[in-house]
C-alpha positions as CSV (number, residue, x, y, z in Angstrom):
1,X,0.4,-0.2,-0.4
2,X,3.0,2.6,-0.4
3,X,1.8,4.2,-3.9
4,X,-1.7,4.2,-2.3
5,X,-2.7,7.8,-4.0
6,X,-5.1,9.9,-1.8
7,X,-8.3,10.9,-4.3
8,X,-8.6,14.6,-3.0
9,X,-4.8,14.6,-2.3
10,X,-4.9,13.9,-6.6
11,X,-7.5,15.8,-7.0
12,X,-6.5,19.7,-5.4
13,X,-2.6,18.9,-6.8
14,X,-4.6,18.6,-10.4
15,X,-6.9,21.6,-9.9
16,X,-3.4,23.3,-8.3
17,X,-1.4,23.0,-11.8
18,X,-4.5,23.7,-13.5
19,X,-4.4,27.6,-12.2
20,X,-1.1,27.2,-12.0
21,X,-0.9,26.5,-15.4
22,X,-3.5,28.7,-16.9
23,X,-2.5,31.6,-14.2
24,X,-6.6,32.2,-13.9
25,X,-8.9,30.4,-11.3
26,X,-12.5,32.1,-13.5
27,X,-11.7,29.2,-15.8
28,X,-11.9,27.0,-14.4
29,X,-14.6,27.8,-11.3
30,X,-17.4,25.4,-13.4
31,X,-17.8,21.6,-13.8
32,X,-19.7,20.0,-16.3
33,X,-22.0,17.0,-15.8
34,X,-24.3,15.3,-18.2
35,X,-28.0,14.8,-16.5
36,X,-30.6,12.9,-18.8
37,X,-28.3,14.2,-21.4
38,X,-29.2,17.5,-20.4
39,X,-25.3,19.7,-19.7
40,X,-25.6,21.7,-17.0
41,X,-22.4,23.5,-15.0
42,X,-22.4,23.2,-11.1
43,X,-19.8,25.6,-9.5
44,X,-16.1,24.0,-8.6
45,X,-17.1,25.6,-4.9
46,X,-20.3,24.1,-4.1
47,X,-19.0,20.0,-4.6
48,X,-15.6,18.5,-2.8
49,X,-15.8,15.6,-5.3
50,X,-16.2,13.5,-7.8
51,X,-16.4,10.1,-6.8
52,X,-17.2,6.9,-8.9
53,X,-20.0,5.9,-7.9
54,X,-20.6,4.2,-4.5
55,X,-21.9,0.9,-2.7
56,X,-25.6,1.9,-1.7
57,X,-27.8,1.0,0.8
58,X,-31.1,1.1,0.2
59,X,-33.4,4.0,2.8
60,X,-37.0,2.2,3.2
61,X,-39.4,4.2,2.8
62,X,-37.3,7.4,0.8
63,X,-39.1,9.6,-1.9
64,X,-37.6,7.6,-5.5
65,X,-35.0,10.0,-6.3
66,X,-32.7,8.5,-3.1
67,X,-30.3,6.5,-4.6
68,X,-29.4,5.4,-0.8
69,X,-26.5,5.8,1.6
70,X,-23.1,5.4,0.7
71,X,-19.7,5.2,2.9
72,X,-17.2,7.6,1.8
73,X,-14.1,6.9,3.8
74,X,-16.1,6.3,6.8
75,X,-19.2,9.8,6.8
76,X,-22.7,8.0,5.4
77,X,-23.8,10.4,2.5
78,X,-27.8,10.5,1.3
79,X,-27.5,9.9,-2.4
80,X,-29.9,11.5,-4.8
81,X,-30.3,10.6,-8.3
82,X,-30.7,14.7,-9.3
83,X,-32.1,13.8,-12.6
84,X,-35.2,12.2,-10.9
85,X,-35.4,14.3,-7.7
86,X,-35.4,17.1,-10.9
87,X,-38.7,14.8,-13.0
88,X,-36.0,14.2,-15.3
89,X,-36.2,10.3,-15.1
90,X,-33.1,8.7,-13.9
91,X,-29.7,8.3,-14.0
92,X,-27.7,5.9,-17.3
93,X,-26.5,3.3,-14.1
94,X,-23.0,2.9,-16.4
95,X,-20.3,3.4,-15.2
96,X,-18.6,6.5,-16.6
97,X,-21.8,7.8,-14.1
98,X,-20.9,9.7,-10.8
99,X,-21.3,11.0,-7.8
100,X,-20.1,14.9,-6.8
101,X,-20.1,15.1,-2.5
102,X,-21.6,18.8,-1.5
103,X,-18.9,21.0,-0.2
104,X,-18.1,20.7,3.6
105,X,-19.5,24.3,4.2
106,X,-23.0,23.6,3.8
107,X,-22.7,20.7,6.6
108,X,-25.0,18.5,4.1
109,X,-23.2,14.7,3.5
110,X,-25.3,14.9,0.3
111,X,-24.1,13.2,-3.1
112,X,-25.6,14.0,-5.6
113,X,-25.1,11.7,-8.7
114,X,-25.3,12.1,-12.4
115,X,-24.6,10.5,-15.1
116,X,-21.2,11.6,-16.5
117,X,-18.8,14.8,-16.0
118,X,-18.0,16.0,-19.1
119,X,-15.0,17.9,-17.5
120,X,-13.9,22.0,-16.4
121,X,-16.0,24.1,-18.5
122,X,-15.0,28.4,-19.1
123,X,-18.4,29.9,-19.0
124,X,-17.0,33.6,-19.4
125,X,-17.6,34.4,-23.4
126,X,-21.5,32.4,-23.4
127,X,-24.5,33.7,-23.5
128,X,-26.8,33.5,-20.3
129,X,-30.1,33.5,-21.4
130,X,-31.5,33.8,-18.0
131,X,-31.1,30.6,-16.3
132,X,-29.0,29.2,-18.8
133,X,-26.1,29.2,-21.4
134,X,-25.1,29.0,-24.6
135,X,-21.7,27.6,-25.9
136,X,-20.1,28.6,-29.1
137,X,-20.8,26.0,-30.3
138,X,-24.8,26.9,-29.1
139,X,-24.9,24.1,-27.4
140,X,-27.1,24.7,-23.9
141,X,-26.1,24.1,-20.1
142,X,-28.3,24.1,-17.7
143,X,-26.5,25.6,-14.0
144,X,-27.2,23.6,-10.7
145,X,-27.2,25.8,-8.1
146,X,-26.8,23.7,-5.3
147,X,-27.2,26.5,-1.6
148,X,-30.4,26.7,-3.9
149,X,-30.7,23.0,-4.0
150,X,-29.9,22.2,-0.3
151,X,-32.9,25.2,0.9
152,X,-35.4,23.7,-0.7
153,X,-37.8,21.8,1.6
154,X,-38.8,19.1,-0.9
155,X,-35.1,18.0,-0.8
156,X,-34.2,17.8,2.2
157,X,-37.3,15.5,3.6
158,X,-36.0,12.3,1.7
159,X,-39.7,10.6,3.0
160,X,-41.5,9.4,1.1
């Protein structure tokens, strides 16, 4: 286990190197994800980690969008299928599915299940059309506001 790689350290190191090479923190402030075939942007400050989908334990009598509870390094996280929560279907179940851990500053042990992470995005020059953006290729990107999501009473009440 001498070669054990800490994922959090790896992500921080990668982020630091990208910042150093670009010299511009704004370029990597948003993460692109795919939810139910749609493009979404998530503020990097709102998530602490991106992980492959962990084994989950079902939660009896929970809402349909609650995918279960996952143990991440000894801490329990309620895993929300964000596509199901938004009424867009369900996560695909493919190997590229990922869990986005909500940043510790929110004091919620929540993880958002998404279909795929599509990488860092620089949306500064994209056309802002109310609650969505259009990129250079005219693709639509929705904004996933984690703070707003965590303030919704329906999201906080997982019982069916």
